[in-house]
N, C-alpha and C positions, 0 to 999 in steps of 0.2 A: 589455601582457603579454599573451600569448594561453592562454587557459584551457581550449581544444582540443587534443588530441594523437590527431592522424589515426596509425591503424595501417594502414589500407586505402584505395585512393584511392574506392572508394565511400562513404566518411564526408564527404569534401567535399562532395558532393551534399545533405547533411542539415543543414550547419551554416552560421552566416553570419559569418563572420572579423571582419568589424568590428563585430559585436555583443558588449558586454559582459556580463562576470557580473557583476549585479546584486545587493547586500546589501539587502533591501527591511526586516530586521528582525534586531533581536540582541537576547539577553536570556533566550533559554530553556534549560531545562535538558538536556533531551530533544525535541527537536521532530519530531512523527509526523505521521501520514493527511492531508495535505492533499488537498483538496478544492475544485474550482471551482464558484462559482455563478454561472453565465453571466447567468440573468435579473436578477442583481443587481450583478454586475460587482466579488465580490469570493471572497475566500480565506477559508476556515476549515481550520485546523490544531490538532494537541494538544501541549502541554506537560504530558508525564506526568509526570515527577515533581512540576511545580508543581500538578497536580492542576487543570489549566485548559485551555480552548479559547479561541483569539482568533482576530481577524477583521482579515483586510488590505484595504482599500478600495482598489480599482484604479485609480480617478478621483483621490482626493485622495490615497492612499497613507498615510495612517491607520490607524494597529492600535490596535485597541480590543478589552475582553475579552467573549468571545463567551458562555461560561459557565463556572461557579466555584460551587463544586466542581463536578467533571463525571466523579465516579467515575473519575480516572485513564484518562481515555478515550484510546484508540491510533490504529487507523484508522478511516477514515471514507470514506462514496460517499454516494453518491444512487439511491435506486430509480427506476423509470420513471415515478412521478409526481412526482419531482422531491423526495419527501421525504429530508432527513438520515437515514442510517443510520451508527450507531458503533458500535465495539466498545469495549468498556467494562473496565477490568482489573479495576478496584476493586468492582464489582458483579459481576463474573465473568458478563457476558451480552451481547446484542448489543442494540441498541435501535432505533427508529423516531421520531424527532420530527415530530411532526405538524404541521400547518399552524397550529394554534392554539397551538404550542407544547407541548403535552402530549406525553409518553414512553410511548408503548408498546413492551413488551418483545418484541422478535421470538423470541429464544431464550436460556436460560438454563439449561437443563438436557439432558442427553439418557440417556435409558433412567432418569429419575428421579435422577440422581446429577449435583450440579454441573458445569459447565464449568470448564476450569482456567481461564483469561484470554484471552478472545478476540481476537486480535492485529489481522487485517487483513481488509477485506471488498470482496466485488464483488457485482454483480447482473448477471446474463446477459438475454438480450433477451427470457425470457418471464416475467419478474420473480421467478426463483428467486432466495434469496440464499445464496451461496456463504463460506463465514470459514474462516478456520484457527484452532486452538487451542493452541498451545504454551504453556509456563507460566509464562513471565517475570514476569506478574503475581501470582504466588504463591511466588515464589523468596525474593523479599525485601519490606520495606516501602516499599522506595524505589520503585517503580511499580507500587505496589496494595497488597494486605495479605498477609503470609505466611502460607501455608497449606499441607495435604498436598492433592494432587492427589486428588479421589475416583474419577475415570474410570482413571488409572493408567497412563495414555498419552497423547499430543498427538495429534489427529484433525485433519482437514479433515472441515467438515459442510456439508449444502445444507438450506435451509429450503424448503417448499412455502409460497408465498404466498396459497395457498388455504385450506389447514387447519391450516399453523402447523406441521408435522410437523417433525422433525426428524430428518436421516439422515446417517449416516456415509457418505463417500465416498471416503477413504482412511486407513490407520491405521497407516504402515510408516516414518514420518516421525520424524525426530530432533526437530527444532522447525520444524514448518510455520510460514513466515511471508506475506512479500507474495505475493500471487495477482493475475492479470491474465487475460481472454479476448482472443483473437485476435478481430480485425473482424469474423468472421462467426460468433463464438462456436463453431467446431467444435474450438477448441484451448484448452485451460487450462493455464497456465505457474502454477506455485508451486515458492517460494524455500523452501529447506532452510539454515536457520542455524544449526545444529547446532553448529558450530564455535565459536559464542560460548560456549561452556561445554565445550570440548575440542578441543585442536589434532588431534585425528585424527578427529574429526568432521566431517559433512557441510558444505560451502560452495558449494550448485551449486543449480540451477534444472532443474526436471525439466519434462517436458512431457506432457502427455496428450491423448489424441483423447477429445471429448466427444460423446456420444449422443444424438439427439432425445430418448431417454428420461431425459437427464441422468445417465448411468452413463460412469465413467471406464475407458480401456483403452489400449492402446499405450502402456504407461509407459516414458520413456527420460531420458536426462540430456541435456539440454539446453545449458547451460553448466557449467562450473565455474570461480566467482568467485575471483579473485587479484588484490590482494591483499584481505582482509578478508573481508565476508561479504554475501551476496544478503539484500535485506530487501523494501523496496517496489518493485516492476517497474510500466513503463506498455508498451503500442503504440504505435505510428504508423501511419499509413495506408500504410506499404508493409511493413507485418508486422515490422518491426524491432523489436528487445525493448530498450528503455532502463532498466537498473537501477540502483540503489545498490551502491557497494562501498565499500571501506578509502579507494581515492582519489578517490574520488566519484562521478560516474555514468559505466557503461561500456555502451556499445551494441554490440549482438550483430545481425548478418542474419537473417535467417529460417530458414538452417541453423546457426546457432551458431555463426557466425564475427565474432570481435572484431573491429569497425570502427574504434571509436575511443572517446576518452573525454572529459569534463566534468572538468578536474580543478578540485576543490573543498579548501579550506584546513582542513578538518575531515571527519570521517566521516559519511556521509550517512546517513539514514535512510529517506525514501521521497521519491515524486515525484509529480507529476501536469500532466498538458498542461492548458493553459486560456488565456483569452484570447478576444477575439471571433472569432478566427479559429484557435483552438485549437492554435497555432503557439508559445506560451511555456511554457517547462518551469518548473514552480515546483518547489523542491528544499528539502527541511527536513534540515538538518545540523545536528545538536546543539544547537549553541546560536542557530543564526541560520535565516533563511527567505531563499532566493536566487531567482533567477529569470533567464533567459534566453532569447533568442527564438532559433529554430531554423528551418531551411528544411524543415519537414515539419509537421504536425500529429498530435493524438493521436487515437486511435478509443476512445472510452469514452461512456459515455451518462451521464444524458441530453445 
């Protein structure tokens, strides 16, 4: 059975037709936030409703508990020093795991008000930390703790690693979700998954130019995702955007053309490139962790 659906001839150069879609683990309630550790050859991801983080070992295939409780963790990434950066729904904050295992709070408030429930996070080459803050973690007690928003809207933020200041960079999203930088760091892609709570709400990915001063401009809709909603996304070395969707993973060209899909039998939340050559796509999809080898590699740091 082929899990690849080609919609453009360019997609054939990005896939390896003989490679199977592999299910590496099953048993999560809502798998999210995969992050690959090349130095240890393992992957860490979140199981939000079960309030835990899991660890998959690439050499043995074993899955073990990484952290529990985990404050209903969601998105994860690594900073330029290789430290784990985590979005926590439960504590409504972004944290950094130090080398000795200690937890440092990166951001938990904006202008004195508690964040909603940080969702996904990326780190630019200059060390700045960018994260989205929708309300998914405070809407119910399933993925966090039900509460009212103190800020009153869903924003995108940037944290200065030097002084720890938190700046709002975008305030016109319905439900800002996954985000990713282009390889040169000059374009930021941000998903809006508002359709999860209204059929007439956004289900697209927006793109922004990023200045050297870390400001956003030239806002445009990069791609409208159908079916479902966009959640997590990543870019490859060719500038193609790989995003989660209702039918699996969708691949878009740098100009926003839908090239093809990796069909997954359950809704996909997030994805990341990993493996020694960064050519293995890891996919978190509801109850499972999947992977597939591709004929391209990811551009993410470190």
